[in-house]
N, C-alpha and C positions, 0 to 999 in steps of 0.2 A: 434269781438273776444276779449277775455279778455287781453287787452294790458298790463294792470297793473300786471296781473298774470304772463305773460311772462317776463316782465321786472324784476320781482322779482327773477326768476330762471336763466335767461340768464346772463352770466358775462358781465360786462361793458367793453367798449373799454379801459378804463384806467386800469382796472385790467389785461387785456390781455397785455397791454403795459409793465406792471410791471413784466411779466413772462420772465425771462432772456433766457430760452431755446427757445423762439420763435423769438429772435432778428435776427436770421439768415434769416428770411423771409423778413426782411426789411419793407418797407412801405405798402406792400400788405395787411397785417393783420390790418393795421391802417386805411384802407379805410372806411370812415364813412358809406357808403351805405351798407356795409356788416353787420352792426349792427343795422340798422333801423328796427323798428317793424311797418310795414304798410301792407296793404292788399296785395300789389304786391310782396314784398320781402318775406313775410310769405308764400304766395301761391307757389311761386317759390321754397322756401325751402322745402315745402311738396312734390312738384313734384320731386325734386332731391333726397331727403332723402328716400322717400317711394320707388321710382324707384330703387335706389341702394340697398335698404334693401332686395329686392326680387331677386337680381342677385347674384349667387354664385361666389364670387371672394374674394381674399385676399385684405386687405387694403381698405375696403369700406369707412372708415372714411376719408382717404386721398382723395379718389375719390370724396366724397361728398364735401369736402373742396374745391377741385379744381373746381367742378361744381358750387359751390356757388360763387366763385370768378369770374368765366367765365360768369355766368348768373345774377350776381348782386343780389343774394338771401341772406337771412339772414344766415350767416355763422354758428353760434352755433346751430341753429335749424336744418339746413341741416345735420350737423354732428351727432346731437343727434338722429335724426329720423332713421338712419341706424341701430340703436340698436333694431328696431322692430325684426330684425333677430338676435337673440342672441343664445347662446348654447342650450337653452331650446326650442326655437321656430324653429330653423333651420331644424331639421328632418321633422316635419310635413309640413313646408312651401316648402321645396325642393322636398319632395315626391309629394305634390300636383302639383308643377311646372312640375315634371317629368310626372305625369299622364296627365296633360294638353298638354304637348309637344307630348306625345305618341298619344293622341287623334288627335292633329292637323296634325301629320305626318301619321295618320292612321296605327299605329303600335300597336301590343298587348303590354299590360303592363307586364313587366317581373317580376316575383316574384324572389327575390334574397336575399341572405344573404350576408351582407357586411363582407369582410375580409380585414384587413389592411395589404396587401402584394402587392408587385410589380406585381406578377403574376396575381392576381385577377384584379388589376387595368388595366394592359395591355390588358387583355381579354375583360373586360367590359366597358372600357372607351368610345368606339364609340357607342355601343348599348345603353348605359345609358346616356352618356354625351350629345349626339346630342339632344335627346328629352328633357333632363333636361334644356339645354340652350335655346332651342326654346320655351319651356313652360315658362321658367323664363323671357325671354324678353316679351312674350305676357302678362303674369300676371303682370310684373313690369310696362309695359306701361299702362295697364288698371288701376292698383292701383295708379300709380303716377298721371295720368290724373284725376282720381276720387278724389284723395286728393286735387289736385289743384282746381278743380271745387267746391268741398265741402267747402274749405276755402274761396274761392271767394264768394260763396253764403252766408255762415254764417256771414262773415264780413259785407257784404252789408245789410243783415237782421238786424244785430246789429246796424249799423249806422242808418238805417231807424227807428228802434225802439227808439233809442235815440233821433232822430229828432222829432218824434211824441210826445214823453214824454216831451221834452223841449217846443214844440209848445203848448201842452195842459196846461203847467204850466203858460204860459203867460196870 
């Protein structure tokens, strides 16, 4: 993986230490393992970030940060990857998740028009919400695991290529 490229865009631990609004977190944010860029921490960050990007929930970035701390993954990368689902990509992602959930539950896909009202939400929350979350968990699991495996593969391939190049230079 392009380690130098990642280091260029991920904030350094020193820069994070200087942010006064994060001082309430104490020493958690200053754990050096959360900032390492190696195959394992980056792959775990992809697993966490991509998984949470496909789950419809508020505060995805907070959940990604908590997951990165718990699983010892690269913190900034975990948090950044949840932005796969942003205001532009959320509708197609979550509609796809809904369709997958409906297929898994063997339910017909309901054609509906969204209305921002409590009445509409209370009527449709169960018939849309259950397939949406079942599909979201299924898609998130597949996408997160795929991201983890792809990063592991690409990182190993890059290391092997570098070893071969150095060996041939000798």
